[in-house]
C-alpha positions as CSV (number, residue, x, y, z in Angstrom):
1,M,-4.4,-54.3,-21.9
2,N,-4.9,-57.4,-19.8
3,F,-6.8,-60.3,-21.3
4,N,-9.9,-61.3,-19.3
5,N,-12.4,-63.9,-20.4
6,D,-15.2,-62.2,-18.5
7,F,-18.3,-60.5,-20.1
8,K,-18.6,-57.8,-17.5
9,F,-14.9,-56.9,-18.0
10,D,-15.3,-56.8,-21.8
11,L,-18.4,-54.7,-21.5
12,M,-16.6,-52.2,-19.2
13,V,-13.7,-52.0,-21.7
14,G,-16.1,-51.6,-24.6
15,Q,-18.0,-48.8,-22.9
16,M,-14.7,-47.0,-22.1
17,Y,-13.8,-47.0,-25.8
18,E,-17.3,-46.0,-26.8
19,K,-17.0,-43.0,-24.5
20,Q,-13.6,-42.0,-25.9
21,L,-15.0,-42.2,-29.5
22,S,-18.0,-40.1,-28.5
23,E,-15.7,-37.5,-27.0
24,L,-13.5,-37.6,-30.1
25,L,-16.3,-37.0,-32.5
26,Q,-17.0,-33.7,-30.8
27,K,-13.6,-32.6,-32.1
28,K,-13.0,-31.0,-35.5
29,I,-12.3,-33.7,-38.0
30,E,-10.9,-33.2,-41.5
31,V,-12.1,-35.9,-43.9
32,K,-10.2,-36.9,-47.0
33,R,-10.8,-39.6,-49.6
34,D,-7.7,-41.0,-51.3
35,F,-9.0,-42.9,-54.3
36,R,-5.7,-44.7,-54.9
37,A,-4.6,-45.5,-51.4
38,M,-5.6,-49.1,-51.4
39,E,-3.8,-49.6,-54.7
40,T,-0.6,-47.7,-53.8
41,H,-0.5,-48.4,-50.1
42,N,0.2,-44.7,-49.6
43,I,-1.9,-41.7,-48.5
44,F,-1.2,-38.3,-50.1
45,V,-0.9,-35.7,-47.3
46,E,-1.0,-32.2,-48.9
47,Y,0.9,-29.4,-47.3
48,E,1.1,-26.9,-50.2
49,S,-1.1,-25.9,-53.2
50,R,-0.2,-23.4,-55.9
51,G,2.8,-22.1,-54.0
52,K,0.9,-21.5,-50.7
53,S,0.6,-23.5,-47.5
54,S,-2.5,-25.6,-47.4
55,G,-3.8,-29.0,-46.2
56,I,-2.1,-30.3,-43.1
57,A,0.0,-27.1,-42.8
58,T,-3.1,-24.9,-42.4
59,S,-5.8,-27.2,-41.1
60,E,-7.6,-26.2,-37.9
61,S,-8.9,-29.7,-37.3
62,D,-7.9,-31.8,-34.3
63,W,-8.1,-35.1,-36.2
64,W,-7.8,-36.3,-39.8
65,C,-9.8,-39.1,-41.3
66,Y,-8.8,-40.8,-44.5
67,W,-11.4,-43.0,-46.4
68,L,-9.4,-45.8,-48.0
69,S,-12.4,-47.5,-49.6
70,E,-16.2,-47.5,-49.1
71,K,-15.8,-49.6,-46.0
72,H,-12.4,-48.7,-44.5
73,F,-11.0,-45.5,-43.0
74,V,-8.2,-44.5,-40.7
75,M,-8.3,-41.6,-38.2
76,I,-5.3,-39.9,-36.7
77,E,-4.7,-36.9,-34.5
78,K,-3.4,-34.0,-36.7
79,N,-0.2,-33.5,-34.7
80,E,0.6,-37.2,-34.9
81,L,0.0,-37.1,-38.7
82,K,2.4,-34.1,-39.0
83,N,5.0,-36.0,-37.0
84,L,4.7,-39.0,-39.3
85,C,5.1,-36.8,-42.4
86,R,8.1,-34.8,-41.2
87,K,10.6,-37.6,-41.7
88,Y,9.7,-37.7,-45.4
89,L,10.1,-34.0,-46.2
90,G,12.8,-33.6,-48.9
91,T,12.8,-37.3,-49.7
92,K,11.4,-39.2,-52.8
93,R,8.1,-39.3,-50.8
94,D,7.8,-35.5,-51.0
95,V,6.0,-35.2,-54.3
96,K,3.7,-33.1,-56.5
97,G,0.1,-34.3,-56.7
98,G,-3.5,-33.4,-56.5
99,D,-5.4,-31.7,-59.4
100,S,-3.1,-31.0,-62.3
101,N,-0.1,-31.7,-60.0
102,T,-0.4,-28.2,-58.5
103,S,0.0,-29.4,-54.9
104,K,2.8,-30.8,-52.9
105,G,2.5,-33.5,-50.3
106,I,3.9,-36.5,-48.6
107,L,3.2,-40.0,-49.8
108,L,2.7,-41.5,-46.4
109,P,2.7,-45.3,-46.2
110,I,-0.6,-46.6,-44.8
111,E,1.4,-48.9,-42.6
112,D,2.8,-45.8,-40.8
113,F,-0.8,-45.2,-39.5
114,I,-1.1,-48.6,-37.9
115,K,2.4,-49.3,-36.5
116,I,2.2,-50.4,-32.9
117,N,4.9,-48.8,-30.8
């Protein structure tokens, strides 16, 4: 994006992003709360529970939202989240977790969400 020290330009850009967010919020969003994410710097992305596909593998949502604290969250398109997780399948980040460790998931580094390509 070009830098422009002009209020009208800034207003136009802000309105464009407001429109995009408004359109986004009309999509299906799965919301998760990872109570340890800020401490561990990882988000647990479940894909199996009790031997059956679950979580990201079966979600019908378009977007996923992770609450990291009372004031912070990240949102990501589901297919992008799947792509980020794939590289960790079968690695030390592919772990058991959830209630009574009956689920499997990927410990996805929070920084993977915010990398700028």
